[in-house]
N, C-alpha and C positions, 0 to 999 in steps of 0.2 A: 293104711287102716283109715277109714272115714270117721269122722269125729262130728257129734252133733251138739255137745255142750261140754262145758268145763267146770269142775268144782273149785271153789275158792282156794288160791294157793298153788293151782297148777299152771304152768307155763303155757300161754294160749297163743302167743304171737312173737314174732321177731321181725325187726326191720333193719335195714342197713343205711347208716348215714355215710355218705361217701363223697370224695371230690370230683369223681368223673363217672356219672350215672350211666352213661352210654357204655362205657368200657366195663363198668361192673356187670351191667346187665349181660353183656356178650360172655363176659368170664363166667358167670354162674349158669347161664344157659349151656354152656360148653360142657361143664362139669356136672350138673344136675339136670339138664335137660328142661329147665325152666322155660315157660312161654310167659307173655306179660300182658297185663291189661293196664293201660297208661290212664291215670285219673289226674286231670287237671286240678290243681290245688289253689290258684291264684298267685299273682306275683311272679308268674314265670316258673314256679314250682309244679313238678308232676311226681305224682306218688305211683310208682310202678308195682302193681300188684303181680307177684310171682306165682304161677299157677302149675299144677302137676295134673294133667288128665282133666282139666277143667276145674280143679278145687284149689282154692286159695292156700298157699303155703308160707308166704312171707312177704317182703316188699322192700324196695330199694328206692332212696330218694337222695337229691343233692343236699349235701351238708349245709346247714344254714350259715350265714357269714358270721353270726357271734361266735360259733364254735371254731370256724377256721381261723378268725382273728385271734382267739384265745389259744391257738396252738393245739386243740383237740385233734387227734388223729381220726381216720376213718374208723368206725366201730360199728358192731351190731349191738341193737337195743333188745333187751329181754322184757316181755310184759307178762305178768302174772295175773290170773283172773281173780276177780273180787266180786261179791254181792252187791256191795253198797259203797260206792267210791267216796261218798261223803264221810262215812264212818271211818274208813281208812285215812282219810285227809286229817281227821281230827286227832287220830291216834298216832300219826307218824312223829310229830314233834314230841308228843307226850314220851314217847320211847326214844328220843334222842336223835330221831332223823330229821330232814329238812325238806320240806314240799318246795320243789323247784319250778313246777308249772302246775297251777291250780286246776281244779276239775274243769275239764273241757267236753263240751258235747259236740260229738262228732255226727251231726244230723241225727238220724234214726239209727245209726250203726251202733253207737255206744257212747260211753264216757271214758275218758283217759285222766291219769294223773301221773307226774313225773316227780320221783322223789330221790334224795340221797340218804343212804342209810347211815347210822352213826360213825362208819369207819371209812366212808368216802365212795363206795360204790353207788352207781346211779341205777335205779330201776323203775320201770313203768308198771301202772296198774291199769287193767281193762275192766269195765263193768259192760257187760254185752247187753245189746238191745237187739237188733236185727242181724248183727254181724258177731259171731262168736269168737273170731279169730282165725286161726289156722283150721282149716275143714279137713285137713289130712296130717297124719303122724306116722313115723316109723315106716315110711316107704322111701325109696331111693330119692335123695333130694328134699326130704320133709324133715321138719323138727323132730329130734328123737330125744334131746336131753339138754338141760342147762344146769349150770354150776356156778357157784359164786366162789371167787378167789379173794380171801380176806386177810387183813392184819389180825383179826380177833374172831377165832372161830367160835368160842363160846358166846362172846357178846353179840355176834351176828346171829347165832341160832336163836338166842333169846329174843332179839328184836324182830326177826321173821316169825317165828313161832307165835309169839304174843300179839303181833299186829295182825296176823291172818288166823289165828286160832287153830294152827295145826301142829303136828308133833315133829319130834327129831328122832331119827334112829342112829344111835352112836355105835351100833354093832355092825360095823361094815368094814370093808377091805382097807388096808393101808394105800397110800399114794405111792406112785413110783418113786418119790423121794423119801419114803419111809415115814411120813406124817399120817395123821389120821384122817379119813374120809368119812365124813358123816352126811346123812341125808334128811332133808324135809320130807315128812310124808302126810299124805291126804287119805283119811280114812283107811290108813294101813298101806297105801300104795306109795312107791316112791314118786317123789315130784321133782326134786331137784338137789344137787350136790353142794356141800359147803367143805371148802377146805383152806389151810393157810396157803397163802401165796408162796410159791417156790422160791428159794434164794435167789436163784438167777433172775427171776423177773423183778424182785425187790431191789436188787443191785443196779438193774436197769432203769430203775425209776418207775416202774409201772404200777400205776395205783391200784387199790382194790376194785374189782369189776366182775360183771357176770359175763359168762362165755356160753355160746351157743354150740351145740353139736348137730349135724346133719346125719341122717341114715344114708348109707351108700351100699351098693350091692358088692362092690369090689374096692376095697380101700386102697390097694396098691396102684390100680389102674386109675383112680381118680387122683391120686397123689402125683402119678406120673403127667397126667394130663393138665393138671393144675401147674406143675413146674413148667411143662412146655409152653404155657401161656404166661409166664413172667411171676409165677407165685413163688413164694419160699417156703419151704417146710421147716417149722419149728420145732416139732417133735414127731417121731414115728416114721412110718406106721410100725405099731408095736403091738403084739397080742397079750392080752390080760386074761387070766381065767375067768370064765363065766361073763366077762365083758366083751369079748370079742377082739378085733383089730380097731384100732384108732389112731388118729394122727392130729396134730394141730398145725393149721396153715395160715400163712399170711397172704392175702390177695394181692393183686398187683398195685392196688392203691393204698394198701396198708392195713387194712381191716382183718383182725384175726377171728379164725373160726375152727371148730373142730368136726372130725368126721368120724363116724363109728359104723363098722362093719359087724353085724351081729355073728356071734358064734355059731359054727355049724351045728346043725341038729336043734 
């Protein structure tokens, strides 16, 4: 599905911070069919735009030294669309969050902000100018869903709903672990999920974080392909009613992402 704009609160972009950019590009190209447009960013950094049939779908870049030195593993970043980045920046701290990277102008593309919510999850915000973010959704290899795994579901819902002026749907399905799965909604449409981090992740010391899911045509085939290239399967593939088949995978460099195959029919 081609996308021309995003309403405030909708996930609009994802990019991967990794330790081996070339290897990551090859891995995701093999499982998602991505092609790349490499954009030099200065100081030896290259921002590789992943494309599906000529449409921007996400990006891959080499992890900055500060993250690597701090022991931050490779990870996917989620961006939420906003109408006014300055207004968001002023509200983050008022609601208990922390602005980590001040409002940055990305030429004529747009403006971004990186924040940490009150419970430790990092989240980016994007105010579009010429670049809306992902130009394709819900196709093989394209962004299809994002969800927050948090230590405080109610507090996180309050933070994001008040920050973005959006609603929360609490009448949703249980998680595989038996907890409650709620959703942020924009004009009545599902935008992103919020759930309490599963106990096994807490025991592993995984902090609250946002996860990204990509649409796939055949989840079983993608999982087998990913495994053959050195990835580890963290969960699934498993079929959930009305959700479809999904799995959580750790790529060869250590970044975790999800895949979802829509239910038949």
